[in-house]
C-alpha positions in Angstrom: -59.4 -22.5 60.0 -56.6 -23.1 57.6 -58.5 -21.4 54.7 -59.0 -18.2 56.7 -55.2 -17.9 57.3 -54.4 -18.3 53.7 -57.0 -15.7 52.7 -55.5 -13.3 55.3 -52.0 -13.8 53.9 -53.2 -13.3 50.3 -55.0 -10.1 51.3 -51.9 -8.7 53.0 -49.6 -9.7 50.1 -52.0 -8.0 47.6 -52.2 -4.8 49.6 -48.4 -4.6 50.3 -47.7 -4.6 46.5 -50.6 -2.4 45.3 -50.0 1.0 43.5 -51.2 2.7 46.7 -50.2 0.1 49.2 -51.3 -0.8 52.7 -47.9 -2.0 54.0 -49.0 -2.7 57.5 -52.0 -2.3 59.7 -53.4 -3.1 63.2 -57.1 -3.2 63.9 -57.7 -3.6 67.6 -60.4 -4.1 70.2 -59.1 -1.0 72.0 -60.6 1.1 69.2 -57.2 2.6 68.2 -56.5 1.4 64.7 -53.4 2.0 62.6 -53.0 1.8 58.8 -49.7 2.5 57.0 -50.0 3.6 53.3 -47.2 3.7 50.8 -47.1 5.4 47.4 -45.8 2.8 45.0 -46.5 5.1 42.0 -43.9 7.1 40.1 -45.7 10.4 40.7 -46.5 12.3 43.9 -50.2 11.8 44.9 -52.7 13.4 47.3 -54.6 10.9 49.4 -58.0 12.6 49.6 -59.8 9.6 51.2 -58.7 6.4 52.8 -62.0 4.6 53.6 -61.9 1.3 55.5 -65.1 -0.2 56.7 -66.9 3.1 55.7 -64.6 5.1 58.0 -62.4 7.8 56.3 -59.0 8.2 57.8 -57.4 10.6 55.3 -57.7 14.3 54.6 -55.7 15.4 51.6 -52.2 14.3 52.6 -49.4 14.5 50.0 -47.3 11.4 49.5 -44.2 11.5 47.2 -43.2 8.4 45.3 -42.0 5.8 47.7 -43.2 7.7 50.8 -45.3 6.3 53.6 -47.8 7.8 56.0 -49.4 6.3 59.1 -53.1 6.9 59.7 -54.9 6.2 62.9 -58.5 6.2 63.9 -61.4 4.0 64.9 -62.1 1.7 61.9 -64.2 -0.9 63.6 -65.3 -2.4 66.9 -63.8 -5.9 66.8 -63.2 -8.6 69.4 -59.6 -9.5 70.2 -58.6 -12.8 68.4 -61.5 -12.7 66.0 -60.9 -12.3 62.2 -62.1 -9.3 60.3 -62.6 -8.5 56.6 -63.3 -4.8 55.6 -63.7 -3.2 52.2 -61.1 -0.5 51.3 -61.4 2.5 49.0 -58.5 4.9 48.4 -59.3 8.1 46.5 -56.2 9.9 45.3 -55.1 12.5 42.8 -51.9 12.3 40.6 -50.0 15.6 41.2 -48.6 15.7 37.7 -51.7 14.9 35.6 -54.4 16.1 38.2 -56.3 12.9 37.3 -58.4 11.5 40.2 -58.6 7.8 41.0 -60.6 5.5 43.2 -58.6 2.4 44.1 -60.7 -0.4 45.7 -58.1 -3.2 45.5 -60.1 -4.9 42.7 -62.4 -6.1 45.5 -59.6 -7.4 47.7 -60.7 -6.8 51.3 -58.4 -5.9 54.2 -58.3 -9.0 56.3 -56.6 -10.0 59.6 -57.1 -10.9 63.2 -58.3 -8.3 65.7 -55.5 -7.3 68.2 -56.2 -6.7 71.9 
């Protein structure tokens, strides 16, 4: 419905502008899913975990400020054309301060339509 489309656009807009952003993604019925992460912070970070729908795609990759990285994996089994909504947790470490963070998007889920 109309409400679902608005929620999907709001979710995408939120994640694109987050400190550790999901700038683009494709969750597909084929089982090959793609998520692009961008570091919008001023310091280099290490992405220790990128967990979407309880599946961890990351493994300690370093992202400098402004850098992007493409992650692939099997996030979920979905049906082409059906909507999805998955929780996201990004665990990362600031390379300057060595502080560790868990960013969950303030509860904003990753939402969209399953590709074929």
